[in-house]
C-alpha positions as CSV (number, residue, x, y, z in Angstrom):
1,M,6.1,248.0,333.2
2,G,4.8,251.2,331.4
3,Q,3.0,252.4,334.5
4,S,3.6,255.8,336.0
5,W,2.9,257.7,339.3
6,R,0.4,259.7,337.3
7,D,-2.0,256.7,337.4
8,H,-3.6,256.8,340.7
9,S,-4.0,253.1,341.1
10,V,-0.3,252.7,341.1
11,A,0.1,255.0,344.3
12,E,-2.9,253.1,345.8
13,A,-1.3,249.7,345.2
14,A,1.9,250.9,346.9
15,R,-0.1,252.3,350.0
16,T,-2.0,248.9,350.1
17,M,1.2,246.9,350.1
18,L,2.5,249.2,352.9
19,R,-0.4,248.6,354.9
20,I,-0.2,244.8,354.3
21,S,3.6,244.9,355.1
22,M,3.0,246.9,358.3
23,A,0.3,244.5,359.6
24,E,2.4,241.4,358.9
25,F,5.6,242.7,360.4
26,H,3.6,244.5,363.4
27,A,5.1,248.0,362.4
28,D,4.6,251.1,364.4
29,P,2.2,253.1,362.4
30,K,3.9,256.3,363.8
31,Q,7.3,255.2,362.7
32,V,6.7,255.0,358.8
33,F,9.4,256.3,356.6
34,V,9.1,256.5,352.9
35,T,12.0,256.6,350.5
36,G,12.3,256.4,346.8
37,L,14.8,257.2,344.2
38,S,14.2,258.6,340.7
39,D,10.8,257.8,339.7
40,G,10.2,256.3,343.2
41,G,11.2,259.7,344.5
42,F,8.3,261.2,342.3
43,G,6.1,258.6,344.0
44,T,7.3,259.4,347.5
45,W,6.3,263.1,346.9
46,K,3.1,261.9,345.6
47,L,2.2,259.8,348.5
48,A,3.3,262.3,351.0
49,A,1.5,265.3,349.3
50,E,-1.7,263.2,348.8
51,H,-1.8,261.8,352.4
52,P,-0.4,264.6,354.7
53,G,0.7,263.4,358.1
54,E,0.7,259.7,357.3
55,F,4.5,259.4,357.2
56,T,7.2,260.0,359.8
57,G,9.7,261.1,357.4
58,L,10.7,261.1,353.6
59,L,14.1,260.3,352.1
60,I,14.0,261.3,348.4
61,V,17.0,260.7,346.1
62,C,16.9,262.4,342.6
63,G,13.1,262.8,342.6
64,G,11.0,265.6,341.6
65,V,7.6,266.9,341.8
66,F,6.7,267.5,338.1
67,S,8.0,266.9,334.6
68,T,8.1,269.0,331.6
69,R,7.6,266.6,328.5
70,D,7.2,268.5,325.3
71,G,7.4,271.8,327.2
72,T,4.3,271.0,329.0
73,L,4.4,271.2,332.9
74,A,2.7,268.1,334.4
75,S,2.7,266.3,337.8
76,G,1.4,263.0,339.1
77,I,0.3,264.6,342.3
78,W,-3.4,265.1,342.5
79,G,-4.3,268.8,343.1
80,A,-0.8,270.2,342.2
81,P,-1.6,273.7,340.7
82,V,0.6,272.9,337.5
83,E,-1.4,275.7,335.7
84,E,0.0,278.2,338.1
85,G,3.6,277.3,337.3
86,R,6.6,275.7,338.8
87,E,7.0,278.0,341.8
88,A,3.2,277.2,342.7
89,V,3.9,273.5,342.6
90,F,6.8,273.6,344.8
91,A,5.0,275.8,347.5
92,W,1.8,273.7,347.2
93,V,3.8,270.3,347.8
94,A,5.7,272.1,350.7
95,S,2.4,273.0,352.3
96,K,1.1,269.5,352.0
97,V,4.2,267.9,353.6
98,R,4.7,270.6,356.3
99,G,6.2,269.3,359.6
100,T,7.3,266.0,358.0
101,P,11.0,265.8,358.1
102,V,12.4,265.4,354.6
103,Q,15.9,264.6,353.4
104,L,16.8,265.2,349.8
105,F,19.8,263.8,347.9
106,H,20.8,264.7,344.3
107,G,23.6,264.6,341.9
108,A,24.7,268.0,340.8
109,D,25.2,266.6,337.3
110,D,21.9,264.8,337.0
111,G,20.9,264.9,333.5
112,T,17.7,262.8,334.0
113,V,16.0,264.7,336.9
114,P,17.3,268.2,337.2
115,P,18.7,268.8,340.7
116,E,16.8,272.2,340.4
117,Q,13.8,270.1,341.7
118,S,15.4,269.0,344.9
119,R,17.0,272.5,345.4
120,Q,13.7,274.2,344.8
121,M,11.7,271.8,347.0
122,A,14.3,272.3,349.9
123,A,13.9,276.2,349.5
124,A,10.1,275.8,349.7
125,L,10.2,273.8,352.7
126,K,12.7,276.1,354.4
127,R,10.6,279.1,353.6
128,I,7.6,277.6,355.7
129,G,9.9,276.2,358.4
130,S,9.5,272.6,357.7
131,P,12.4,270.4,358.6
132,V,14.5,269.7,355.5
133,Q,18.0,268.7,354.8
134,Y,19.4,268.9,351.3
135,T,22.6,267.2,350.1
136,E,23.9,267.7,346.6
137,F,26.8,265.5,345.3
138,P,29.2,267.4,343.0
139,G,30.2,265.6,339.9
140,V,27.6,262.9,340.2
141,G,24.8,262.3,337.7
142,H,21.6,260.5,338.0
143,G,22.9,257.5,340.0
144,S,23.3,259.4,343.3
145,W,21.5,256.8,345.2
146,E,24.8,254.9,346.1
147,K,26.1,257.9,347.9
148,A,22.7,258.9,349.4
149,Y,22.0,255.6,350.9
150,A,25.6,255.3,352.1
151,T,25.5,258.6,353.9
152,P,26.3,258.2,357.7
153,G,23.6,259.2,360.0
154,I,20.7,259.7,357.6
155,W,18.2,258.0,359.8
156,P,18.8,259.8,363.0
157,F,17.8,263.0,361.4
158,Y,14.2,262.1,361.7
159,G,14.3,261.4,365.6
160,K,11.3,259.9,367.2
161,R,7.7,261.3,366.9
């Protein structure tokens, strides 16, 4: 507890566990999908942006790419141009994951992670022609993962690479 995706060792531990699991279960390295919700969504963006092309697809629920604690813009993604502002962070992350299919889900009434994070990431990905699908659930707060993971047809979106 108390650890954050801003700590690079957390992300590297997650990648190590993923590699161990893939070896143990003989996973196809060309069919690796990463999903995360809330803070895990932040981690999913981090892993994908810091390791472009490593994953087949991303499914992110109520996650984001930066936070604004005490009015200061911060991101756990190494290299994200936070000093240039929010729009620069969205564009930079989109450029890093370009070509990787992304599905985003967010509750419209999320008071924990603003849905604007997913809206803007979807827009940034669309601007560069990267495959993205965004679903926003009206009247739903931060607990949007139940609806997201129950969405019919979420996995066929990615196809086979």
